[in-house]
N, C-alpha and C positions, 0 to 999 in steps of 0.2 A: 504494500500500499504506500501511495506516496504520501511522504510526511507533511507536506505543505497542504494536503487535503484534510483541513480540519471540519469538525461537524458543522460548526457555523458556516463554513463555507459551502459544506454539502447541502447545508437549509438554504443558503442564499441562492445556490444553483437550482435546487427545487423550486423555490418561489419562481424565480426566473423563468423555468422550463413551463410551469403552470400558467402565469400569465393571466391574465383577465381576473375576474373577481375572485376566482379561488385562489390566486398569488396574493391578492389585496387582503383578502380574509386572512389568510396564513401569516401575512407581513402584520396585520393589526392585532391579532392575538398574540403573536411573538412579541410585539411591544408591550401589551398589557401584562405578559408573563413576567418579562423583564423588570417592568416598573413594579409589580407586586411583589417579587422577591429578586433583587439585584445579584444574589449569591445564587440563583438558579444555574445549573449545569446544563447545556445544550448538547444531546448526544444525538447518534443516528443509528438506529437498528433496523434490523430485518432488510439489508440489502441483498438483493439477489436478481438476476439476469433480467426478470420482468418488472422491477422496480429498482434500477439501479442507484436512484439518488436515497433510496431506503425512506424510512419513517422519521421525520423529527420527533424526538423524545425529550421533555424536559424533566431533569432529576432535581433532587434535594432531598440527601438521605433515602434515595429509590425514587422510583418513577413516581411524579406527579401526574404527567398526562401525556398523551401523545398527540400528534397532529396528522392523522390519516387524511389523504385527499381522495375523492371519487368523483366520477363525472359529474354529478349532480350536488355533490356536498363536501363540505370540510368537517371532519368528525373529531372533536376533541374528546378522547378517553380519559377518564381519570381512573388511574389503577384501583385506589381505594374508595371511589365515590359514592358507594354505599353506606360508607361510614361517616359522611361529612353532610352537615346540615346545608340546606339548600333553600333559604328562605324565600329566594327571589324565584325559584322555580327555573333555573337555569338548565337543569338536566332534563332532557326531552327524549332520550333514547338510552338502549340497553337498562332498562328500569326494572328488568325482572330478575337480574343476577344477584348474588350474594356479595359481590365485591366493586364491580366497576360500574360506572355511570357515564353516560356521553351527554356531550350537546353536539346537535347535529345543526350545522349552518348551512343555509341554502342561498343562493343567489338573493341579493336585496335584504338579508337578514343583517340586522346590528347587534352588537355586544353592549349589555349595559356594562359599561367598564369598571364602576364600582363594584357592583354584585360579583362580576367575574375576578377582580381582584381579590374580593374577600374569600371567593371560593379557592383560589390559588393559595392564598395565605392560609386559609384552614388545612388544605392538603399538605402543606409544607409542615404545618404544626403537628398534625396527626404522624408525617413521617418521622419528623424528629422526636417525638414521644415514643414512637414504637420503638426506634432504633436505640434509645435510652433505656427503655423497659428490657430490651433483649439483652443489653449488655449487664444487667443486675443478675 
């Protein structure tokens, strides 16, 4: 692997490759994630021939959320979303599982920046407390 190809550059490339509303949406949520938690680490997982740029993943003491892109939506899947309070009702997909929850964003959708930031911070706080609990 080329050491100059960092996760943030792979995500930049994915956004550029997507273009249009999906690229704009991924750019916007990426900004909101970084604002909510400046210590967030960007990674890329699940790189394969059919998806050479992989899936953007945001981590802080574990996976916080992923940013999958499909033809008709951008899906933000929170690894432990079922354990999070969502008073603003942002989660609108994958509601039946015991762990994950997702936010599906379609063309024209907007994100409530304050509610989304609060959800990111809650996910980080959960990861940090779980990691501390496991160390004991």
